[in-house]
N, C-alpha and C positions, 0 to 999 in steps of 0.2 A: 405238887403231887405227879405222878406218873399218870400220863395219859390211858386212857382204857380204847381199847381197838376191837374192832368188830373180825372174827376170821372163821372162814367157812370151812368144814373138816367132815369125812367120811368115815364112820367104822370100817375096818379091813378085817377080812378073818385070816387067821393061822399066823404063827410068827416064828423068829428067827430067820437065818439071813435068806434062804430062798422065798418067804414070804418076802421079804422086803425087798428083793431084786425082782420080783413081779411086779413089786409096786411100781418100781422105777422105772420099768420098762413101758407103763403108761402113761410116763412123764409126770406123777405126782411124786411126793415125798414121805416115807414111812412117820410117823410120830407115834409116842405114848404119849397118855394121861397117866399120872400116878399122885398117890397120896390122898389125903384128907377121908382115911379108912376105910377105902372103897379098895377094891381090885383093880391094877392096871389097865386101862382100854386102849387098844391098838387105833392109830388111825391114821387115816391117810390126807396129803393138804395140797394145796396145787402148786406147780413147782415155781411157777412165775410169779404169784403172788409172796410165798415166802422167801425166796432171793431178794426181792424188794423190801420186805422188810429187815429182812437184814443186815441188808447191806445202806440202808439208813439210816443205820443207830441206833441204840437204845435199847436194842431187842430184848435184851436180857434185864430188862428194867420196865419194860412194859406190859401192863396186865391185859389180857384178851379176853375177849366174850368168844368164848368159842361155840359156834353153831355146830351141834354136830347131829346130822340128820335131824333137825329140828329142835333137839333140845339143848339149852344153854346151859355153859360151865364155864366159871370165872378160873379163871390159870393163868400163870408165869411160867415162861419159858427158861428154864434150867441150865439147859446144853444146848447145842448144834454141833455135828460135825459136817465138815466141808471135806470133797474128795481131794486126795493131795495132789491132784494132777489138774484137774479142771477148777478148782476153788470154788465149786456151786454145793449147795447144802444137800446131804444125803439122808440125813435123819435129824429130829427134833425131841427133845424129851419137855414135857410138860407138868406143872406141878397144880393139881386142883387147890383152890383158895377159897376155905370156908370162912365165916365171918368170925371175926375175933381172931385169927390167926397171926402169927408171926413168921417172915423169913429173915435171910440174911442175905443180902444181897451188896455189889461193889456199887458205891454211891461217887460218882466222879466231883472232883473237886474245882471250880473257877476260882480262877484269880481273877481280881479287879483292884483299880487305881495304883497300876504301874509308875502311872507322872505324879502319882503322889507321893512317892516313897524316895527320900534323899538319897539314900545309897543307890539306888538303881540310877538316880538322877545322874549322879556322880561315877556312872560307870560300874557299880557292883552288880554282880551275879546272882540272882537268884538260884537258889538249891530246892528245887523240888523233890520231898522225901515222898510223899503218897499222891499220885497223881487222882488216886480215888481211894475213899476210905469203907473197907467192910463194917456193914452193921445190920444192928438186929433193928426191923422196921415193922410195922404193923403193914397186912396185907393189904390195907384201902387207904393208906397212906405213902407211898413207894416215895421216896422224892426223888427229880431227876437230877437233883446236882444241888453241892452245897456250898458256900459264896466266902471267899478267903479273901478279907480287904487289907488292902499293902500298905494303907494309908500310915504313913511316918516312919516306916522301916528303914534303917541306916546300918552302916554296914557293922556285922557280928549279933545282929537281932536274929529271933526266932520267932516262929510262929506258932503256936501251940493249938490243938483241938479245941480247950477252952475258950480260944479267941472267935471261934466259927460259929456261928449262931446255928442250931440244928435242929430240923422239925420235930414236933412235939409227938413222943415215942418213941422215937429214934436213938439207939446208943449205942456207939462202938465195941468193936469185938476184943478192941486190940487191950490185952489187961494193961497197961500204960496207961492210968489215969488220964493223965494231962502230955500226949507223946507229941511231940513235933512233926508239924505238917512240912511246913520249909524254913528256909534261913538263906540270909543274905548275905554273900561273902564280897571284901573289898574285890577289885582288880586285881590282876597279879602283876607284882611288881609294888605293889601299894597304891594308895589313891593318888588321883591324876591331884596335882598343884594348880593350885587357883591362879588365874593369872596373875602379877603383880602389876601394880600400877604403873604405866608409864612415867619414866622421870622425867621433870620440867627439864623442858631446855634451859643451860644457864641464859641470862639476859645477856642482852648484846651490849658491847660495850659502848659507850656514845662515840658519834661519828666526832672526826677532829674535825676543828675550822678550817675551813680552805686559806693556804695563805693567800693575803692580800697582793694583790698587785700592784 
């Protein structure tokens, strides 16, 4: 389950590009909190803190408890924008999370036990079709990742979503009920030939008796 983190936020007045630029001049990042049947709430965030959270990874699958001037709101980031030149955050969108709500997220796939896959050990290539799988998940049970076990995979084998355990309440959005997540192909030019056993050396001819003097 995704970790819940705390994040301080401040209500900001005004909307539009001019108001957003004013927030950035103050060294903060404009944001908006929307959804949950309530009106969108413009916010501002600490730039240094948000930059660290974004570049630490898993930002879009992390649930935050926003402290908005003392009021607590559970939310998840749905999008963020980076400056095209400086590559720093310039805006964040948050979605309110209400009890019992579901949302659509991209969940990373972690592949394990490569050493237990005969095809990989013999030089085959793992072709990953989905590095992440889009799913409908409960707001209070967002998985950080799902685990794909490669044990036993050989040349031309495929790993389907049905072989990957999914957390309770999580369902892929893909209309194909058993889509391929990864496959294993033989190396270019065919599988490496197993080393042939070394031929036994011919038995040495018996030595001739030396001539008697």
